C-alpha positions as CSV (number, residue, x, y, z in Angstrom):
1,M,106.4,88.1,104.6
2,F,102.6,88.1,105.0
3,L,102.9,88.8,108.8
4,F,105.1,91.8,108.0
5,L,102.5,92.9,105.5
6,L,99.8,92.8,108.2
7,L,102.2,94.6,110.6
8,G,102.5,97.5,108.1
9,I,98.8,97.7,108.0
10,F,98.4,97.7,111.8
11,L,101.2,100.3,112.1
12,A,99.4,102.7,109.6
13,L,96.0,102.2,111.1
14,S,97.1,102.7,114.7
15,S,99.3,105.8,113.8
16,T,98.7,109.2,115.4
17,S,100.8,111.1,112.8
18,W,101.1,111.1,109.0
19,F,104.8,110.1,109.3
20,S,104.0,106.9,111.1
21,A,101.1,106.2,108.6
22,W,103.6,106.7,105.8
23,A,106.0,104.3,107.5
24,G,103.3,101.7,107.7
25,L,102.4,102.1,104.0
26,E,106.1,101.7,103.1
27,L,106.5,98.6,105.2
28,N,103.4,97.2,103.7
29,L,104.7,97.9,100.2
30,L,108.2,96.4,100.8
31,T,106.7,93.2,102.1
32,F,104.1,92.8,99.3
33,I,106.6,93.2,96.5
34,P,108.4,89.8,97.3
35,L,105.0,88.1,97.3
36,M,104.4,89.3,93.8
37,T,107.6,88.2,92.2
38,S,108.3,84.8,90.7
39,K,111.5,83.1,89.5
40,T,109.6,81.1,86.9
41,N,107.4,83.9,85.5
42,L,109.0,87.2,84.5
43,F,105.6,88.7,83.9
44,Y,105.0,88.6,87.7
45,S,108.3,90.4,88.3
46,E,107.4,93.1,85.7
47,S,104.0,93.6,87.5
48,A,105.9,93.9,90.8
49,L,108.2,96.5,89.4
50,S,105.3,98.5,88.0
51,Y,103.5,98.3,91.3
52,F,106.5,99.5,93.1
53,L,107.0,102.6,90.8
54,I,103.3,103.6,91.2
55,Q,103.3,103.2,94.9
56,A,106.6,105.1,95.1
57,L,105.0,108.0,93.2
58,G,102.1,107.9,95.6
59,S,104.4,108.0,98.6
60,A,106.4,110.9,97.1
61,L,103.2,112.9,96.7
62,L,102.2,112.0,100.3
63,I,105.5,113.3,101.6
64,F,105.3,116.4,99.4
65,S,101.8,117.1,100.8
66,A,103.0,116.7,104.4
67,S,105.6,119.5,103.7
68,L,102.8,121.8,102.8
69,L,100.8,121.3,106.0
70,L,102.0,124.4,107.7
71,M,101.9,126.6,104.6
72,D,98.8,125.8,102.6
73,K,96.3,123.5,104.3
74,P,93.7,123.2,101.5
75,F,96.5,122.4,99.0
76,F,97.9,119.9,101.5
77,L,94.6,118.1,101.8
78,L,94.1,118.0,98.0
79,I,97.6,116.5,97.2
80,M,97.3,114.0,100.1
81,S,93.9,112.9,98.9
82,L,95.1,112.4,95.4
83,S,98.1,110.4,96.5
84,L,95.9,108.1,98.5
85,F,93.5,107.7,95.5
86,L,96.5,106.8,93.4
87,K,97.7,104.2,95.9
88,M,94.3,102.5,96.0
89,G,93.7,102.7,92.2
90,A,90.6,104.7,92.2
91,A,89.5,106.4,88.9
92,P,90.9,108.4,87.2
93,F,94.1,107.0,88.7
94,H,93.2,103.5,87.9
95,F,95.4,103.1,84.8
96,W,97.9,100.8,86.6
97,F,95.5,98.6,88.4
98,P,94.1,96.3,85.6
99,K,97.5,95.9,84.0
100,I,99.1,94.8,87.3
101,M,96.2,92.5,88.1
102,E,96.7,90.8,84.8
103,G,100.3,89.9,85.8
104,L,99.5,88.3,89.1
105,N,98.4,84.9,90.3
106,W,95.0,84.7,92.0
107,P,96.2,84.8,95.7
108,Q,98.3,87.9,95.0
109,A,95.4,89.5,93.1
110,F,93.1,88.9,96.0
111,I,95.5,90.7,98.3
112,L,95.8,93.6,95.9
113,M,92.0,93.9,95.6
114,T,91.3,93.8,99.3
115,I,94.1,94.0,101.9
116,Q,96.2,96.6,100.0
117,K,93.2,98.9,99.8
118,L,92.5,98.8,103.5
119,T,95.1,101.4,104.7
120,P,94.4,104.0,102.0
121,M,90.7,103.7,102.7
122,F,91.2,104.3,106.4
123,L,93.5,107.3,105.8
124,I,91.0,108.8,103.3
125,S,88.2,108.5,105.9
126,Y,90.3,110.7,108.2
127,L,90.2,113.5,105.5
128,S,86.5,113.2,104.8
129,F,85.6,115.9,107.4
130,N,87.0,118.6,105.1
131,I,84.6,120.1,102.5
132,L,87.2,120.1,99.8
133,C,88.0,116.5,100.3
134,T,84.3,115.6,100.5
135,S,83.7,117.2,97.1
136,L,86.7,115.4,95.7
137,M,85.5,112.1,97.0
138,Y,82.1,112.6,95.4
139,L,83.9,113.1,92.1
140,I,86.3,110.2,92.5
141,A,83.5,107.9,93.6
142,S,81.3,108.8,90.5
143,L,84.2,108.3,88.1
144,S,85.1,105.0,89.7
145,A,81.6,103.8,89.4
146,I,81.3,104.7,85.8
147,I,84.8,103.6,84.7
148,G,84.6,100.4,86.7
149,A,81.3,99.5,85.1
150,L,82.1,100.4,81.5
151,G,85.7,99.0,81.6
152,G,84.5,95.5,82.4
153,L,81.9,95.3,79.5
154,N,84.1,93.8,76.9
155,Q,86.6,91.9,79.1
156,T,87.3,88.2,78.5
157,K,90.3,88.2,80.9
158,L,89.0,87.3,84.3
159,R,91.7,89.1,86.3
160,K,91.0,92.4,84.4
161,L,87.3,91.8,85.0
162,M,87.9,91.5,88.7
163,A,90.0,94.6,88.6
164,F,87.3,96.8,87.0
165,S,84.8,95.2,89.4
166,S,87.0,96.2,92.3
167,I,87.1,99.8,91.0
168,N,83.3,99.9,90.9
169,H,83.1,98.5,94.4
170,M,85.6,101.2,95.5
171,A,83.0,103.8,94.5
172,W,80.5,102.2,96.9
173,M,83.1,102.2,99.7
174,L,84.0,105.8,99.1
175,S,80.3,106.7,99.2
176,A,79.9,104.7,102.4
177,I,82.7,106.8,103.9
178,L,80.8,110.0,103.0
179,M,77.5,108.7,104.5
180,N,78.7,106.8,107.6
181,H,82.3,106.3,108.7
182,S,81.6,102.8,110.0
183,S,79.4,101.4,107.2
184,W,82.3,101.3,104.7
185,M,84.1,98.7,106.9
186,L,81.0,96.5,106.7
187,Y,81.0,96.9,102.9
188,F,84.7,96.1,102.7
189,L,84.2,93.0,104.8
190,F,81.4,91.7,102.5
191,Y,83.3,92.6,99.4
192,S,86.4,90.7,100.6
193,L,84.3,87.6,101.4
194,M,82.6,87.7,98.0
195,S,85.9,88.2,96.2
196,F,87.4,85.3,98.2
197,S,84.5,83.0,97.2
198,I,85.2,83.7,93.5
199,I,89.0,83.6,93.6
200,I,89.3,80.4,95.5
201,L,87.2,78.7,92.8
202,L,89.2,80.2,89.9
203,F,92.5,79.5,91.6
204,H,91.5,75.9,92.1
205,L,90.7,75.6,88.4
206,K,93.9,77.6,87.4
207,T,91.7,79.7,85.2
208,F,92.5,83.2,83.9
209,F,90.4,83.6,80.8
210,F,86.7,83.2,80.2
211,T,87.3,80.9,77.2
212,Q,89.0,78.4,79.6
213,L,85.8,78.1,81.6
214,L,83.9,77.2,78.4
215,N,86.5,74.6,77.4
216,F,86.6,72.7,80.7
217,N,84.5,69.7,80.1
218,F,85.1,68.2,83.6
219,I,83.4,71.1,85.5
220,S,80.3,69.7,87.2
221,I,77.0,71.5,87.2
222,S,77.2,72.1,90.9
223,F,80.6,73.8,90.5
224,K,79.2,76.0,87.7
225,I,76.3,77.0,90.0
226,S,78.7,77.8,92.9
227,L,80.8,80.1,90.7
228,S,77.7,81.7,89.1
229,I,76.2,82.4,92.6
230,S,79.5,84.0,93.7
231,L,79.6,86.3,90.7
232,L,76.0,87.3,91.1
233,S,76.6,88.0,94.8
234,L,79.6,90.2,93.9
235,G,77.3,92.0,91.5
236,G,74.8,92.8,94.3
237,L,71.9,90.7,93.2
238,P,69.4,89.9,96.0
239,P,69.1,87.8,98.0
240,F,72.8,87.0,98.0
241,S,75.3,88.5,100.5
242,G,76.6,91.1,98.1
243,F,73.2,92.9,98.2
244,F,73.1,93.4,101.9
245,P,75.8,96.2,102.3
246,K,74.4,97.9,99.2
247,W,70.9,97.8,100.7
248,L,72.2,99.5,103.9
249,L,74.0,102.1,101.9
250,I,71.0,102.8,99.7
251,Q,68.9,103.5,102.7
252,E,71.5,106.0,104.1
253,M,71.8,107.8,100.8
254,I,68.0,108.1,100.5
255,F,67.9,109.5,104.1
256,F,70.5,112.1,103.2
257,K,68.7,112.8,99.8
258,H,71.7,112.1,97.6
259,F,69.5,110.9,94.8
260,F,71.7,111.8,91.8
261,F,74.7,110.2,93.3
262,L,72.7,107.1,94.2
263,F,71.4,107.0,90.6
264,I,75.1,106.8,89.3
265,L,75.9,104.0,91.7
266,L,72.8,102.0,90.9
267,A,73.2,102.4,87.1
268,S,76.8,101.3,87.3
269,S,75.8,98.3,89.4
270,L,73.3,97.3,86.8
271,I,76.0,97.4,84.1
272,T,78.3,95.3,86.2
273,L,75.5,92.8,86.8
274,Y,74.9,92.8,83.1
275,F,78.4,91.7,82.1
276,Y,78.3,89.1,84.9
277,L,75.1,87.7,83.4
278,R,76.5,87.9,79.9
279,M,79.5,85.9,81.0
280,L,77.5,83.4,83.0
281,Y,74.8,82.6,80.4
282,P,77.0,80.6,77.9
283,F,79.0,79.3,80.9
284,L,76.0,77.6,82.4
285,I,74.4,76.3,79.2
286,M,77.7,74.8,77.9
287,T,77.6,71.0,78.5
288,S,80.2,68.3,77.8
289,P,79.8,66.2,74.7
290,S,80.8,63.2,76.8
291,P,78.1,61.8,79.0
292,K,80.6,60.4,81.5
293,S,82.5,63.6,82.0
294,S,79.5,65.5,83.4
295,F,79.7,63.2,86.4
296,Y,83.3,63.9,87.1
297,S,84.4,66.7,89.5
298,P,87.9,67.6,90.6
299,K,88.9,67.0,94.2
300,L,88.0,69.5,96.9
301,H,84.8,70.5,95.1
302,F,82.5,69.7,98.0
303,P,84.3,71.9,100.6
304,L,84.8,74.7,98.1
305,Q,81.2,74.7,97.1
306,T,80.1,74.5,100.7
307,T,82.2,77.5,101.6
308,T,81.1,79.6,98.7
309,T,77.4,78.8,99.2
310,F,77.6,79.7,102.9
311,L,79.3,83.0,102.1
312,N,76.8,83.9,99.4
313,F,73.7,83.1,101.4
314,F,74.9,84.3,104.8
315,C,73.0,87.6,104.4
316,L,69.7,85.8,104.7
317,L,70.4,85.4,108.4
318,L,71.5,89.0,109.0
319,P,68.2,90.8,108.9
320,S,66.8,88.5,111.6
321,M,70.0,89.0,113.7
322,F,69.5,92.8,113.5
323,F,65.9,92.6,114.7
324,L,67.0,90.3,117.6
325,I,69.6,92.9,118.6
């Protein structure tokens, strides 16, 4: 199923018409639905049904906009852009995204946050040359930055927290499309790596709520530090890897003098970094009442920590690599 999911993405990305792009989106949808369902958990199946209905609505709007191409091109571009924003879960069409994320296991949640956004992002980048679509993208990116930051403030459910974080990062990717059509792919790559470094740790612990992290006495200090570094990197704190694509995008926005838009993005990033720090502070200072338990770590901790540490400090090598090139 996963191979067919990738096939749908490749079909949409390599398409030369909107019909073949729509076919790739539908193939991607029909192969992701079975990955979401579970015979033992009906909540997963409910999330799969909700996701199918939302994506079907987005596809219907996409087909409707294609029928308007020869009659009213501005209206065609507007409806098509809105359908793609709905499919990727950008604000204010984000209402379905946190709810569906809450009903998924961590591997499926990672696919929904990263791989499933790749095709709509590419298609949106094709529309960014139009003035109407550009203005709409500025509005959607600003709303996504604000809602993604404020929505995660009071969250104790980790999957919803990651969902609102994804909405906030979507604003940065949309702004990267507006600045430079290639820089958003670099941002997407770094965001995927940072999300993977967090989700692989949470999946290994089978953790879905913040209170579970506080109640785990067996978590070693090194494991706590690895998870904390991953979250801070996702928040864009230097010198971790998550800061590097934001730094490049900040330079481009200063060059084009988009200061107000940059202020919105930076303010939202500070809010997201705040709720990461607020979550990590009690998590780091909580210690086990048993002296022996602090020396115990679950299996596979060493390769997990090695992987996440490498991903989060990889950006320290990148500036020197750019100077060498």
